[in-house]
N, CA, C and O atoms as a DFTB+ gen file, in Angstrom:
704 C
 N C O
     1  1     -10.038     -14.990     -18.092
     2  2     -11.261     -14.340     -17.685
     3  2     -11.286     -12.933     -18.258
     4  3     -10.292     -12.212     -18.165
     5  1     -12.372     -12.542     -18.830
     6  2     -12.536     -11.249     -19.459
     7  2     -12.775     -10.168     -18.410
     8  3     -13.318     -10.440     -17.340
     9  1     -12.357      -8.919     -18.730
    10  2     -12.612      -7.790     -17.845
    11  2     -14.013      -7.232     -18.046
    12  3     -14.447      -6.356     -17.299
    13  1     -14.723      -7.735     -19.053
    14  2     -16.074      -7.265     -19.320
    15  2     -16.992      -7.635     -18.157
    16  3     -16.835      -8.676     -17.518
    17  1     -17.946      -6.757     -17.909
    18  2     -18.902      -7.008     -16.841
    19  2     -20.112      -7.720     -17.420
    20  3     -20.742      -7.245     -18.365
    21  1     -20.415      -8.840     -16.851
    22  2     -21.544      -9.660     -17.287
    23  2     -22.846      -8.971     -16.859
    24  3     -22.960      -8.497     -15.729
    25  1     -23.798      -8.922     -17.747
    26  2     -25.072      -8.264     -17.465
    27  2     -26.161      -9.301     -17.238
    28  3     -26.360     -10.220     -18.033
    29  1     -26.850      -9.120     -16.133
    30  2     -27.999      -9.950     -15.807
    31  2     -29.188      -9.011     -15.716
    32  3     -29.124      -7.976     -15.053
    33  1     -30.271      -9.377     -16.383
    34  2     -31.461      -8.531     -16.374
    35  2     -32.529      -9.159     -15.489
    36  3     -32.781     -10.363     -15.545
    37  1     -33.149      -8.317     -14.674
    38  2     -34.242      -8.793     -13.825
    39  2     -35.548      -8.342     -14.464
    40  3     -35.802      -7.150     -14.637
    41  1     -36.356      -9.315     -14.802
    42  2     -37.638      -9.052     -15.450
    43  2     -38.728      -8.810     -14.404
    44  3     -38.566      -9.187     -13.243
    45  1     -39.835      -8.186     -14.807
    46  2     -40.932      -7.925     -13.867
    47  2     -41.472      -9.193     -13.198
    48  3     -42.018      -9.123     -12.097
    49  1     -41.326     -10.344     -13.848
    50  2     -41.791     -11.599     -13.258
    51  2     -40.813     -12.121     -12.202
    52  3     -40.942     -13.251     -11.731
    53  1     -39.821     -11.276     -11.831
    54  2     -38.821     -11.556     -10.792
    55  2     -37.768     -12.567     -11.226
    56  3     -36.971     -13.019     -10.404
    57  1     -37.754     -12.924     -12.497
    58  2     -36.748     -13.869     -12.980
    59  2     -35.509     -13.113     -13.437
    60  3     -35.585     -11.971     -13.888
    61  1     -34.371     -13.778     -13.309
    62  2     -33.082     -13.199     -13.683
    63  2     -32.616     -13.832     -14.989
    64  3     -32.585     -15.055     -15.126
    65  1     -32.254     -12.977     -15.946
    66  2     -31.836     -13.468     -17.263
    67  2     -30.377     -13.100     -17.485
    68  3     -30.027     -11.920     -17.542
    69  1     -29.529     -14.112     -17.612
    70  2     -28.098     -13.926     -17.849
    71  2     -27.887     -13.751     -19.342
    72  3     -28.084     -14.689     -20.114
    73  1     -27.484     -12.545     -19.754
    74  2     -27.350     -12.250     -21.179
    75  2     -26.168     -12.974     -21.816
    76  3     -26.146     -13.170     -23.031
    77  1     -25.184     -13.373     -21.010
    78  2     -24.015     -14.055     -21.575
    79  2     -24.334     -15.486     -21.995
    80  3     -23.846     -15.961     -23.021
    81  1     -25.144     -16.164     -21.211
    82  2     -25.477     -17.553     -21.539
    83  2     -26.882     -17.680     -22.125
    84  3     -27.333     -18.781     -22.439
    85  1     -27.565     -16.553     -22.269
    86  2     -28.904     -16.488     -22.876
    87  2     -29.906     -17.450     -22.247
    88  3     -30.549     -18.245     -22.932
    89  1     -30.021     -17.355     -20.895
    90  2     -31.001     -18.180     -20.196
    91  2     -31.282     -17.579     -18.820
    92  3     -30.508     -16.775     -18.299
    93  1     -32.407     -17.992     -18.253
    94  2     -32.747     -17.567     -16.899
    95  2     -31.856     -18.299     -15.902
    96  3     -31.494     -19.460     -16.098
    97  1     -31.506     -17.581     -14.812
    98  2     -30.668     -18.185     -13.780
    99  2     -31.329     -17.985     -12.410
   100  3     -32.233     -17.164     -12.253
   101  1     -30.865     -18.738     -11.447
   102  2     -31.389     -18.684     -10.083
   103  2     -30.456     -17.855      -9.199
   104  3     -29.351     -17.491      -9.601
   105  1     -30.927     -17.569      -7.992
   106  2     -30.068     -16.892      -7.023
   107  2     -28.852     -17.748      -6.685
   108  3     -27.771     -17.216      -6.431
   109  1     -29.019     -19.052      -6.679
   110  2     -27.883     -19.944      -6.421
   111  2     -26.825     -19.782      -7.505
   112  3     -25.628     -19.818      -7.219
   113  1     -27.258     -19.607      -8.735
   114  2     -26.301     -19.399      -9.828
   115  2     -25.631     -18.029      -9.721
   116  3     -24.472     -17.872     -10.104
   117  1     -26.352     -17.046      -9.205
   118  2     -25.739     -15.737      -8.938
   119  2     -24.663     -15.906      -7.872
   120  3     -23.576     -15.338      -7.983
   121  1     -24.969     -16.687      -6.839
   122  2     -23.976     -16.959      -5.786
   123  2     -22.741     -17.617      -6.377
   124  3     -21.620     -17.298      -5.982
   125  1     -22.935     -18.537      -7.323
   126  2     -21.798     -19.202      -7.965
   127  2     -20.943     -18.198      -8.743
   128  3     -19.717     -18.310      -8.759
   129  1     -21.582     -17.226      -9.382
   130  2     -20.822     -16.187     -10.085
   131  2     -19.941     -15.424      -9.097
   132  3     -18.781     -15.126      -9.382
   133  1     -20.510     -15.113      -7.932
   134  2     -19.741     -14.422      -6.889
   135  2     -18.565     -15.289      -6.451
   136  3     -17.438     -14.808      -6.337
   137  1     -18.835     -16.566      -6.205
   138  2     -17.794     -17.485      -5.737
   139  2     -16.671     -17.636      -6.762
   140  3     -15.518     -17.870      -6.400
   141  1     -17.016     -17.501      -8.036
   142  2     -16.030     -17.637      -9.116
   143  2     -15.390     -16.298      -9.494
   144  3     -14.653     -16.216     -10.477
   145  1     -15.668     -15.262      -8.719
   146  2     -15.129     -13.914      -8.957
   147  2     -15.498     -13.344     -10.324
   148  3     -14.716     -12.603     -10.919
   149  1     -16.670     -13.682     -10.816
   150  2     -17.150     -13.143     -12.085
   151  2     -17.721     -11.753     -11.806
   152  3     -18.552     -11.585     -10.913
   153  1     -17.277     -10.771     -12.565
   154  2     -17.819      -9.417     -12.419
   155  2     -19.148      -9.340     -13.155
   156  3     -19.245      -9.697     -14.329
   157  1     -20.176      -8.866     -12.444
   158  2     -21.489      -8.763     -13.076
   159  2     -22.278      -7.614     -12.464
   160  3     -21.974      -7.123     -11.377
   161  1     -23.291      -7.210     -13.197
   162  2     -24.249      -6.218     -12.717
   163  2     -25.633      -6.748     -13.024
   164  3     -25.856      -7.400     -14.044
   165  1     -26.553      -6.460     -12.132
   166  2     -27.943      -6.834     -12.357
   167  2     -28.712      -5.553     -12.632
   168  3     -28.706      -4.622     -11.827
   169  1     -29.374      -5.520     -13.782
   170  2     -30.137      -4.336     -14.183
   171  2     -31.617      -4.661     -14.230
   172  3     -32.016      -5.731     -14.690
   173  1     -32.429      -3.727     -13.749
   174  2     -33.872      -3.869     -13.879
   175  2     -34.224      -3.712     -15.348
   176  3     -33.839      -2.723     -15.972
   177  1     -34.940      -4.658     -15.903
   178  2     -35.260      -4.675     -17.335
   179  2     -36.025      -3.430     -17.765
   180  3     -35.777      -2.901     -18.849
   181  1     -36.957      -2.949     -16.933
   182  2     -37.782      -1.797     -17.317
   183  2     -37.089      -0.462     -17.087
   184  3     -37.086       0.393     -17.973
   185  1     -36.501      -0.272     -15.907
   186  2     -35.934       1.030     -15.551
   187  2     -34.450       1.150     -15.878
   188  3     -33.911       2.256     -15.915
   189  1     -33.795       0.034     -16.113
   190  2     -32.352      -0.033     -16.359
   191  2     -31.531       0.388     -15.138
   192  3     -30.336       0.663     -15.257
   193  1     -32.182       0.439     -13.948
   194  2     -31.471       0.747     -12.713
   195  2     -30.568      -0.419     -12.349
   196  3     -30.888      -1.578     -12.611
   197  1     -29.429      -0.090     -11.736
   198  2     -28.524      -1.122     -11.238
   199  2     -29.075      -1.616      -9.901
   200  3     -29.102      -0.867      -8.925
   201  1     -29.507      -2.855      -9.858
   202  2     -30.091      -3.432      -8.638
   203  2     -29.227      -4.578      -8.102
   204  3     -29.719      -5.480      -7.424
   205  1     -27.946      -4.523      -8.418
   206  2     -27.025      -5.583      -7.998
   207  2     -27.052      -5.773      -6.483
   208  3     -27.132      -6.904      -6.004
   209  1     -26.985      -4.667      -5.718
   210  2     -26.978      -4.768      -4.251
   211  2     -28.212      -5.507      -3.754
   212  3     -28.118      -6.371      -2.883
   213  1     -29.359      -5.166      -4.308
   214  2     -30.611      -5.799      -3.892
   215  2     -30.572      -7.309      -4.130
   216  3     -30.999      -8.089      -3.279
   217  1     -30.064      -7.709      -5.280
   218  2     -29.974      -9.140      -5.594
   219  2     -28.961      -9.819      -4.681
   220  3     -29.198     -10.937      -4.225
   221  1     -27.845      -9.166      -4.409
   222  2     -26.851      -9.749      -3.500
   223  2     -27.423      -9.907      -2.091
   224  3     -27.129     -10.886      -1.405
   225  1     -28.236      -8.947      -1.662
   226  2     -28.891      -9.080      -0.363
   227  2     -29.852     -10.270      -0.354
   228  3     -29.999     -10.943       0.666
   229  1     -30.498     -10.525      -1.477
   230  2     -31.363     -11.701      -1.577
   231  2     -30.545     -12.993      -1.483
   232  3     -30.969     -13.961      -0.853
   233  1     -29.377     -12.993      -2.113
   234  2     -28.495     -14.162      -2.041
   235  2     -28.081     -14.388      -0.584
   236  3     -28.100     -15.517      -0.094
   237  1     -27.707     -13.305       0.099
   238  2     -27.318     -13.416       1.510
   239  2     -28.488     -13.938       2.335
   240  3     -28.315     -14.835       3.160
   241  1     -29.679     -13.381       2.118
   242  2     -30.862     -13.826       2.873
   243  2     -31.112     -15.312       2.650
   244  3     -31.435     -16.038       3.590
   245  1     -30.964     -15.760       1.419
   246  2     -31.160     -17.179       1.113
   247  2     -30.121     -18.041       1.837
   248  3     -30.452     -19.109       2.353
   249  1     -28.890     -17.586       1.876
   250  2     -27.837     -18.334       2.569
   251  2     -28.061     -18.332       4.080
   252  3     -27.801     -19.328       4.755
   253  1     -28.546     -17.204       4.605
   254  2     -28.781     -17.091       6.041
   255  2     -29.914     -18.012       6.503
   256  3     -29.934     -18.439       7.658
   257  1     -30.852     -18.318       5.609
   258  2     -31.954     -19.205       5.957
   259  2     -31.489     -20.653       6.099
   260  3     -32.185     -21.488       6.676
   261  1     -30.308     -20.936       5.566
   262  2     -29.755     -22.281       5.672
   263  2     -29.344     -22.581       7.103
   264  3     -29.598     -21.781       8.004
   265  1     -28.733     -23.692       7.313
   266  2     -28.413     -24.151       8.655
   267  2     -27.228     -23.508       9.330
   268  3     -27.037     -23.714      10.529
   269  1     -26.412     -22.731       8.617
   270  2     -25.189     -22.194       9.212
   271  2     -25.030     -20.710       8.896
   272  3     -24.173     -20.344       8.091
   273  1     -25.841     -19.847       9.515
   274  2     -25.791     -18.423       9.187
   275  2     -24.522     -17.740       9.706
   276  3     -23.910     -18.192      10.673
   277  1     -24.148     -16.661       9.055
   278  2     -23.015     -15.837       9.491
   279  2     -23.488     -14.779      10.478
   280  3     -22.814     -14.503      11.471
   281  1     -24.650     -14.186      10.203
   282  2     -25.151     -13.078      11.003
   283  2     -26.048     -13.570      12.129
   284  3     -27.057     -14.232      11.887
   285  1     -25.674     -13.243      13.356
   286  2     -26.540     -13.553      14.491
   287  2     -27.672     -12.526      14.527
   288  3     -27.585     -11.472      13.897
   289  1     -28.709     -12.837      15.250
   290  2     -29.819     -11.898      15.402
   291  2     -29.320     -10.598      16.031
   292  3     -29.697      -9.510      15.595
   293  1     -28.484     -10.710      17.042
   294  2     -27.949      -9.528      17.726
   295  2     -27.134      -8.655      16.761
   296  3     -27.253      -7.430      16.787
   297  1     -26.316      -9.273      15.918
   298  2     -25.532      -8.507      14.951
   299  2     -26.452      -7.786      13.963
   300  3     -26.231      -6.615      13.654
   301  1     -27.470      -8.471      13.474
   302  2     -28.415      -7.843      12.540
   303  2     -29.128      -6.663      13.192
   304  3     -29.317      -5.626      12.556
   305  1     -29.522      -6.811      14.452
   306  2     -30.171      -5.709      15.181
   307  2     -29.230      -4.516      15.276
   308  3     -29.642      -3.376      15.062
   309  1     -27.980      -4.776      15.593
   310  2     -27.010      -3.679      15.710
   311  2     -26.785      -2.982      14.368
   312  3     -26.686      -1.756      14.314
   313  1     -26.705      -3.746      13.306
   314  2     -26.520      -3.149      11.973
   315  2     -27.726      -2.289      11.620
   316  3     -27.560      -1.170      11.135
   317  1     -28.924      -2.787      11.852
   318  2     -30.142      -2.035      11.539
   319  2     -30.169      -0.712      12.294
   320  3     -30.612       0.301      11.753
   321  1     -29.707      -0.713      13.516
   322  2     -29.703       0.520      14.326
   323  2     -28.779       1.591      13.768
   324  3     -28.946       2.768      14.087
   325  1     -27.815       1.215      12.949
   326  2     -26.904       2.204      12.373
   327  2     -27.511       2.955      11.187
   328  3     -26.996       4.006      10.805
   329  1     -28.582       2.446      10.601
   330  2     -29.204       3.147       9.467
   331  2     -29.769       4.475       9.942
   332  3     -30.561       4.524      10.883
   333  1     -29.353       5.559       9.278
   334  2     -29.807       6.894       9.637
   335  2     -29.010       7.526      10.764
   336  3     -29.199       8.705      11.064
   337  1     -28.137       6.779      11.382
   338  2     -27.304       7.260      12.477
   339  2     -26.141       8.061      11.895
   340  3     -25.692       7.765      10.787
   341  1     -25.645       9.060      12.609
   342  2     -24.477       9.807      12.105
   343  2     -23.250       8.920      11.858
   344  3     -22.353       9.296      11.104
   345  1     -23.213       7.745      12.492
   346  2     -22.084       6.835      12.335
   347  2     -22.252       5.877      11.163
   348  3     -21.395       5.018      10.956
   349  1     -23.330       5.996      10.387
   350  2     -23.598       5.027       9.328
   351  2     -22.428       4.907       8.357
   352  3     -22.009       3.796       8.034
   353  1     -21.903       6.019       7.893
   354  2     -20.783       5.965       6.939
   355  2     -19.544       5.352       7.587
   356  3     -18.787       4.634       6.934
   357  1     -19.341       5.635       8.857
   358  2     -18.170       5.097       9.549
   359  2     -18.274       3.591       9.724
   360  3     -17.290       2.875       9.545
   361  1     -19.454       3.109      10.070
   362  2     -19.595       1.662      10.263
   363  2     -19.432       0.948       8.927
   364  3     -18.876      -0.149       8.874
   365  1     -19.909       1.557       7.857
   366  2     -19.729       0.965       6.531
   367  2     -18.248       0.806       6.235
   368  3     -17.801      -0.270       5.837
   369  1     -17.497       1.861       6.426
   370  2     -16.054       1.817       6.151
   371  2     -15.346       0.835       7.079
   372  3     -14.449       0.107       6.654
   373  1     -15.752       0.819       8.347
   374  2     -15.150      -0.087       9.318
   375  2     -15.383      -1.545       8.909
   376  3     -14.460      -2.359       8.952
   377  1     -16.608      -1.870       8.517
   378  2     -16.912      -3.244       8.103
   379  2     -16.151      -3.619       6.835
   380  3     -15.661      -4.742       6.713
   381  1     -16.050      -2.680       5.888
   382  2     -15.294      -2.955       4.662
   383  2     -13.828      -3.229       4.974
   384  3     -13.253      -4.196       4.474
   385  1     -13.223      -2.377       5.802
   386  2     -11.812      -2.560       6.163
   387  2     -11.609      -3.857       6.943
   388  3     -10.631      -4.572       6.723
   389  1     -12.519      -4.154       7.840
   390  2     -12.407      -5.380       8.633
   391  2     -12.480      -6.610       7.740
   392  3     -11.700      -7.549       7.901
   393  1     -13.415      -6.604       6.800
   394  2     -13.552      -7.754       5.902
   395  2     -12.332      -7.871       4.993
   396  3     -11.839      -8.972       4.747
   397  1     -11.849      -6.739       4.499
   398  2     -10.657      -6.751       3.646
   399  2      -9.459      -7.301       4.425
   400  3      -8.702      -8.119       3.904
   401  1      -9.292      -6.859       5.654
   402  2      -8.207      -7.344       6.492
   403  2      -8.357      -8.836       6.757
   404  3      -7.377      -9.579       6.699
   405  1      -9.564      -9.273       7.043
   406  2      -9.810     -10.689       7.311
   407  2      -9.421     -11.544       6.111
   408  3      -8.766     -12.575       6.265
   409  1      -9.823     -11.117       4.918
   410  2      -9.513     -11.879       3.699
   411  2      -8.000     -11.919       3.465
   412  3      -7.448     -12.962       3.113
   413  1      -7.331     -10.769       3.665
   414  2      -5.875     -10.739       3.497
   415  2      -5.193     -11.684       4.470
   416  3      -4.302     -12.440       4.084
   417  1      -5.601     -11.648       5.714
   418  2      -4.981     -12.486       6.736
   419  2      -5.292     -13.959       6.506
   420  3      -4.457     -14.824       6.772
   421  1      -6.483     -14.240       6.014
   422  2      -6.838     -15.619       5.692
   423  2      -5.905     -16.156       4.605
   424  3      -5.426     -17.287       4.685
   425  1      -5.657     -15.328       3.591
   426  2      -4.755     -15.731       2.505
   427  2      -3.330     -15.908       3.033
   428  3      -2.661     -16.890       2.710
   429  1      -2.871     -14.957       3.842
   430  2      -1.525     -15.059       4.411
   431  2      -1.391     -16.306       5.282
   432  3      -0.374     -16.998       5.241
   433  1      -2.426     -16.583       6.067
   434  2      -2.394     -17.755       6.933
   435  2      -2.289     -19.031       6.104
   436  3      -1.527     -19.939       6.440
   437  1      -3.057     -19.092       5.023
   438  2      -3.006     -20.276       4.160
   439  2      -1.610     -20.448       3.567
   440  3      -1.087     -21.561       3.507
   441  1      -1.009     -19.340       3.128
   442  2       0.342     -19.402       2.570
   443  2       1.358     -19.831       3.626
   444  3       2.228     -20.659       3.357
   445  1       1.245     -19.274       4.810
   446  2       2.184     -19.640       5.871
   447  2       1.990     -21.084       6.302
   448  3       2.951     -21.772       6.646
   449  1       0.754     -21.535       6.283
   450  2       0.488     -22.924       6.640
   451  2       1.153     -23.864       5.637
   452  3       1.712     -24.893       6.017
   453  1       1.087     -23.502       4.350
   454  2       1.763     -24.303       3.316
   455  2       3.268     -24.353       3.570
   456  3       3.893     -25.409       3.464
   457  1       3.838     -23.199       3.907
   458  2       5.273     -23.138       4.179
   459  2       5.628     -23.903       5.447
   460  3       6.668     -24.559       5.519
   461  1       4.760     -23.814       6.439
   462  2       5.022     -24.440       7.727
   463  2       5.083     -25.963       7.613
   464  3       5.830     -26.617       8.342
   465  1       4.313     -26.508       6.720
   466  2       4.300     -27.954       6.587
   467  2       5.689     -28.499       6.267
   468  3       5.983     -29.663       6.541
   469  1       6.530     -27.666       5.694
   470  2       7.888     -28.092       5.378
   471  2       8.896     -27.636       6.408
   472  3      10.092     -27.881       6.250
   473  1       8.427     -26.960       7.486
   474  2       9.343     -26.431       8.497
   475  2       9.038     -27.050       9.853
   476  3       8.035     -27.744      10.025
   477  1       9.917     -26.789      10.810
   478  2       9.765     -27.350      12.154
   479  2       8.993     -26.432      13.088
   480  3       8.763     -26.801      14.239
   481  1       8.577     -25.229      12.629
   482  2       7.875     -24.285      13.498
   483  2       6.528     -24.870      13.938
   484  3       5.794     -25.449      13.138
   485  1       6.226     -24.705      15.222
   486  2       4.969     -25.276      15.740
   487  2       3.776     -24.427      15.294
   488  3       3.916     -23.220      15.097
   489  1       2.614     -25.044      15.135
   490  2       1.406     -24.293      14.769
   491  2       1.059     -23.221      15.801
   492  3       0.579     -22.147      15.438
   493  1       1.297     -23.501      17.077
   494  2       1.009     -22.521      18.128
   495  2       1.885     -21.287      17.943
   496  3       1.402     -20.162      18.067
   497  1       3.161     -21.484      17.649
   498  2       4.066     -20.358      17.437
   499  2       3.641     -19.571      16.191
   500  3       3.693     -18.342      16.187
   501  1       3.229     -20.268      15.155
   502  2       2.769     -19.612      13.937
   503  2       1.561     -18.723      14.231
   504  3       1.506     -17.580      13.776
   505  1       0.599     -19.239      14.986
   506  2      -0.581     -18.454      15.343
   507  2      -0.204     -17.243      16.200
   508  3      -0.759     -16.158      16.031
   509  1       0.734     -17.437      17.111
   510  2       1.202     -16.327      17.952
   511  2       1.849     -15.249      17.089
   512  3       1.591     -14.061      17.282
   513  1       2.683     -15.656      16.146
   514  2       3.336     -14.699      15.245
   515  2       2.313     -13.936      14.409
   516  3       2.430     -12.723      14.230
   517  1       1.316     -14.647      13.900
   518  2       0.265     -13.993      13.115
   519  2      -0.504     -12.983      13.956
   520  3      -0.801     -11.885      13.486
   521  1      -0.826     -13.341      15.187
   522  2      -1.549     -12.433      16.076
   523  2      -0.730     -11.168      16.329
   524  3      -1.273     -10.063      16.318
   525  1       0.561     -11.326      16.553
   526  2       1.428     -10.172      16.782
   527  2       1.506      -9.273      15.550
   528  3       1.586      -8.051      15.680
   529  1       1.484      -9.868      14.358
   530  2       1.508      -9.083      13.126
   531  2       0.215      -8.277      12.950
   532  3       0.238      -7.191      12.372
   533  1      -0.900      -8.801      13.440
   534  2      -2.199      -8.156      13.253
   535  2      -2.454      -6.995      14.206
   536  3      -3.272      -6.127      13.903
   537  1      -1.784      -6.960      15.336
   538  2      -2.043      -5.928      16.339
   539  2      -1.929      -4.513      15.758
   540  3      -2.857      -3.728      15.952
   541  1      -0.855      -4.139      15.060
   542  2      -0.783      -2.774      14.524
   543  2      -1.900      -2.460      13.523
   544  3      -2.392      -1.334      13.468
   545  1      -2.287      -3.446      12.748
   546  2      -3.344      -3.228      11.753
   547  2      -4.665      -2.969      12.452
   548  3      -5.377      -2.032      12.093
   549  1      -5.011      -3.786      13.451
   550  2      -6.260      -3.594      14.170
   551  2      -6.244      -2.270      14.923
   552  3      -7.277      -1.609      15.026
   553  1      -5.099      -1.876      15.446
   554  2      -5.011      -0.574      16.125
   555  2      -5.293       0.555      15.143
   556  3      -5.968       1.525      15.487
   557  1      -4.781       0.433      13.931
   558  2      -5.030       1.438      12.896
   559  2      -6.509       1.513      12.546
   560  3      -7.067       2.605      12.437
   561  1      -7.145       0.367      12.369
   562  2      -8.583       0.336      12.061
   563  2      -9.360       0.953      13.216
   564  3     -10.282       1.739      12.996
   565  1      -8.995       0.601      14.442
   566  2      -9.668       1.144      15.627
   567  2      -9.490       2.652      15.713
   568  3     -10.442       3.370      16.022
   569  1      -8.272       3.148      15.441
   570  2      -8.005       4.584      15.473
   571  2      -8.905       5.327      14.488
   572  3      -9.495       6.354      14.824
   573  1      -9.005       4.795      13.261
   574  2      -9.854       5.432      12.250
   575  2     -11.313       5.417      12.691
   576  3     -12.028       6.403      12.511
   577  1     -11.750       4.321      13.258
   578  2     -13.128       4.215      13.727
   579  2     -13.400       5.242      14.822
   580  3     -14.418       5.932      14.784
   581  1     -12.500       5.348      15.794
   582  2     -12.686       6.292      16.893
   583  2     -12.618       7.738      16.413
   584  3     -13.341       8.592      16.926
   585  1     -11.764       8.020      15.442
   586  2     -11.687       9.363      14.868
   587  2     -13.019       9.727      14.222
   588  3     -13.517      10.837      14.408
   589  1     -13.595       8.800      13.467
   590  2     -14.882       9.042      12.832
   591  2     -15.997       9.143      13.863
   592  3     -16.936       9.919      13.684
   593  1     -15.907       8.376      14.931
   594  2     -16.888       8.448      16.004
   595  2     -16.870       9.828      16.640
   596  3     -17.921      10.408      16.913
   597  1     -15.678      10.349      16.876
   598  2     -15.533      11.677      17.459
   599  2     -16.151      12.738      16.549
   600  3     -16.850      13.633      17.023
   601  1     -15.896      12.639      15.252
   602  2     -16.486      13.584      14.296
   603  2     -18.005      13.499      14.301
   604  3     -18.692      14.521      14.288
   605  1     -18.523      12.282      14.321
   606  2     -19.977      12.092      14.297
   607  2     -20.618      12.657      15.557
   608  3     -21.677      13.278      15.482
   609  1     -19.993      12.451      16.715
   610  2     -20.524      13.004      17.961
   611  2     -20.525      14.525      17.917
   612  3     -21.485      15.161      18.353
   613  1     -19.466      15.101      17.400
   614  2     -19.379      16.552      17.280
   615  2     -20.477      17.085      16.366
   616  3     -21.118      18.089      16.680
   617  1     -20.695      16.413      15.234
   618  2     -21.743      16.810      14.304
   619  2     -23.110      16.708      14.956
   620  3     -23.950      17.591      14.780
   621  1     -23.339      15.646      15.702
   622  2     -24.614      15.440      16.375
   623  2     -24.849      16.520      17.427
   624  3     -25.964      17.030      17.539
   625  1     -23.821      16.881      18.203
   626  2     -23.954      17.937      19.205
   627  2     -24.298      19.260      18.535
   628  3     -25.152      20.005      19.017
   629  1     -23.624      19.553      17.410
   630  2     -23.891      20.798      16.691
   631  2     -25.328      20.829      16.195
   632  3     -25.995      21.859      16.293
   633  1     -25.809      19.712      15.664
   634  2     -27.203      19.648      15.184
   635  2     -28.185      19.843      16.333
   636  3     -29.165      20.577      16.206
   637  1     -27.914      19.181      17.454
   638  2     -28.808      19.311      18.616
   639  2     -28.816      20.738      19.142
   640  3     -29.873      21.270      19.484
   641  1     -27.641      21.361      19.209
   642  2     -27.532      22.732      19.676
   643  2     -28.339      23.653      18.768
   644  3     -29.072      24.519      19.245
   645  1     -28.200      23.463      17.458
   646  2     -28.930      24.278      16.488
   647  2     -30.426      24.075      16.613
   648  3     -31.195      25.029      16.497
   649  1     -30.848      22.832      16.851
   650  2     -32.278      22.540      16.986
   651  2     -32.844      23.162      18.260
   652  3     -33.950      23.702      18.245
   653  1     -32.094      23.090      19.368
   654  2     -32.602      23.644      20.621
   655  2     -32.615      25.168      20.565
   656  3     -33.504      25.791      21.146
   657  1     -31.654      25.780      19.882
   658  2     -31.646      27.238      19.749
   659  2     -32.811      27.710      18.898
   660  3     -33.431      28.727      19.209
   661  1     -33.122      26.980      17.821
   662  2     -34.226      27.385      16.960
   663  2     -35.559      27.186      17.672
   664  3     -36.478      27.980      17.470
   665  1     -35.693      26.139      18.507
   666  2     -36.955      25.931      19.215
   667  2     -37.111      26.939      20.357
   668  3     -38.232      27.362      20.636
   669  1     -36.022      27.337      21.027
   670  2     -36.129      28.343      22.076
   671  2     -36.371      29.721      21.477
   672  3     -37.033      30.558      22.089
   673  1     -35.842      29.958      20.293
   674  2     -36.103      31.214      19.587
   675  2     -37.542      31.320      19.175
   676  3     -38.128      32.401      19.231
   677  1     -38.126      30.209      18.757
   678  2     -39.529      30.198      18.347
   679  2     -40.427      30.393      19.565
   680  3     -41.459      31.056      19.462
   681  1     -40.056      29.828      20.722
   682  2     -40.852      29.978      21.933
   683  2     -40.785      31.412      22.427
   684  3     -41.783      31.953      22.902
   685  1     -39.618      32.030      22.320
   686  2     -39.450      33.406      22.764
   687  2     -40.194      34.396      21.892
   688  3     -40.596      35.457      22.369
   689  1     -40.384      34.071      20.628
   690  2     -41.040      34.974      19.692
   691  2     -42.508      35.133      20.050
   692  3     -43.089      36.187      19.793
   693  1     -43.109      34.135      20.624
   694  2     -44.532      34.208      20.971
   695  2     -44.784      34.996      22.240
   696  3     -45.941      35.288      22.542
   697  1     -43.748      35.359      23.006
   698  2     -43.910      36.061      24.265
   699  2     -44.143      37.541      24.066
   700  3     -44.607      38.206      24.992
   701  1     -43.841      38.087      22.903
   702  2     -43.963      39.543      22.688
   703  2     -45.350      39.957      22.432
   704  3     -45.613      41.144      22.234
């Protein structure tokens, strides 16, 4: 597999053109590129802006419309509420770390399961051992999240204090 990044161009007619295979592709084919770990970028044909995130969100939306969604309505509502919130950057980092940890543990579990098939260790004991290994990692992620939460609350209090002082100063100025 090449380290080169595959370029896909999005035309004004909303079609995606894969420059490597010289043909139009669908969102399903974009999903297949993701599944195959192909590095790619989607560029707007006119502006040359990188719109990869937008296309990936479309792929997710298409998958969510299927019969087995990952995101519940409640989870989507909670995520939407974080936009513009002082915690937005923290939740982004928290979700990235959580997903990275999940993928690592999934891989480790698969490897241990392969090894276990040749050993006498019970599956219940294996799961217990894995859970015990994860506790320090989750505590670390939680600590970082709470540290960022504390910073965000402090920043928010400072902003509110500054806003209330400026509004009381403006009210006092009219009294003279």
